[in-house]
N, C-alpha and C positions, 0 to 999 in steps of 0.2 A: 513377302520376298523369297521366302521356302521354297514356294512353289515356282517360282523361276528359275531360281537353282536346279530343281529337280529338272526341271524343262533343259535346261543347258546340259546335263550330264546325258539326259536321254541323248541330245544331237551330235555328242562326240561319236557313237558310235554308228550314227547315220553319214558320214563323211565329213569332208570340207563344207564349212557354210559358205555361201558366195554374196547372198543378198538374208537381211533379216529384218522387221519393222514388227512394232504390234499392230494390231487391228482388232477390232470391237467385236463381243460374241454376237451380237446382232447389233441392225440399224435401231438407235432412240429417237423414235420422231417426236419431233413437239406436236403435241394434238391438241386442240383448243376446246373449252368445254362444249361447246356447238358438235364438233366432230362426236365427241362421247353422248352426247343427245342423240344426234342422226343415228350413229351405231346402236344404242341402246334400246330407239323405236324399230327400227328395222329387224332387231334381235327378236322382240318381241312379236313381231309382225310376224316372222318367218317361225317361232312357235306357235303361234295362234294355228296360223295356216298347215303346220305339220301335225296338232293336233286334231284340226276338223279332215284330213285327210289318212288319218291315222299308222302317220309317219314318224313314229315315235323314235326310231333309230335318227333319223337325222335332226329329230328336236334334241336328242344327247350331242350329237355334235356340234350344234348350234350354241348350245349350253356351252361346253366346254372350250369352242373358240372362244363366246365371250368371256369366259374365266380367263382363259388364256393371255388374252388382250387386256385384259385390265389389268390382270396379274403383273404385266411386262411393266406397267407406268411405273409401281414401285418396284423395280429391281433393275439395277441401274447394268450393263452389260458388263462382262469382265473384259479384260486385254488378254486374249492371244498372242502368243507371238508365233508369229508366222514365219518360217526361214525357206529359203531353195538352195537344196544342199545337192552334194555331186550326186547323191544316190534317190532323190524325188526332193518331196516336199513336207514340210512339215508345218499342221496347224494346231496349235497346244499340244495336245498328247498325241493325237493322230498323224498317223504317217500315211502319205500316196508315193508308192514308188512311182516312176516314169515310164515304167514297163505297163501300169495301170491307167494311164491316160494317154488318149488318142491325140489329143494338140492340144492348144492354146490360141489365143487372143486377146488381142489390148484395146480394149475403149478407151481414147484419150481424149473426150471433147467435154471440157470443164465447163460444166464444176463434176462433169462425171469423168471419172478416172479410175478404171476397173481394168483388172486382170481375170481371164477366165480361162477355166482349163475343161475341156472335152473328158468326160470319163468312157474307158471303153467300155465299160458295164450299160445295164438297160437305161439306166440313170437318165429319165430324160434333161432333168435340170444338169447344166454348167457350175463345175464351182467358182463361187465369184467370190474377190478378193481384192478390197478397198486399196489402190496404188498410196491414196494419204498423198504426202508431199514427194514423195520417191519420182526418180527420173527414168519412165519407160523404156529410154533406148537402151544403155547397159543392161536391165533387166532382159529385155528381150533379145539381146543379143546373146547371152549365155543360155537361155530357153532354147535357143534355135540350136545348141548344141545337143540335146537333149531330146525334143520334142519338134514337130512340124509346125507352124504357123498357119491358121487357117484367118487369110486373107480377105475370103467373102464375109465374115463376120463386120459389119458395121455400126451396129445398135446392141444395144444391151438387150437381154433376154426378158422375154414377156413377164417373167414372174418378178423380175427386179424393175420392169416399169411398173407394174400393177403395185407391188410393196412401196415404191416411191409416193405414187400416185392416191391409195388408198392411206397410206400413213402406215400400215401394215408390220 
C-alpha cells in the first residue's frame, strides 16, 4: 500500500492523469508439467550441443535463461500502476515523455487487447500495455492529442506472439 501511495505522489509532478489502471509486471502463463519436461529436454540438448562445439558462452546463456524461466514460476507478477498523463506515460516508477515516443497503435481483437507505443530510440520492440477491460476509444482519442497513430499495424508484435505461443 505504501508503494502505491509513493507512486501516486510521484505522479502529481507529471501533470493531470487522464487514464490509469493496474497492469501485471509480466505475463504469467499457465504451464503444464509436459511444457516443463519439453523445455528441460530442449535446454539439456542445447547445452550438450554447446559443449561439443565448445560454445561455452551460449551454454551459459541457455542455463541462465532456463533458470529465469523456472524462477518465474514461483514469483507472482507485481501489479504496476499504468497511467496516461498530460506529460507522458507512467509505468510503475518509470516515466516516458511523449517526446520520447514516435507513435502508438491499438490491437483490439479479443482476446488480444493491447496498447502499443513505438519508441523513438533504436529499441526494436514496441512498448506493450494490456488494455484489460478498458475501453480503447476514449484512450485513443486522448492519445491522438499527443501522438500520431500508426494505422498500418494490425497485429501483435512478433515478440508478443512468440511469448504467448511458447508461454514464455
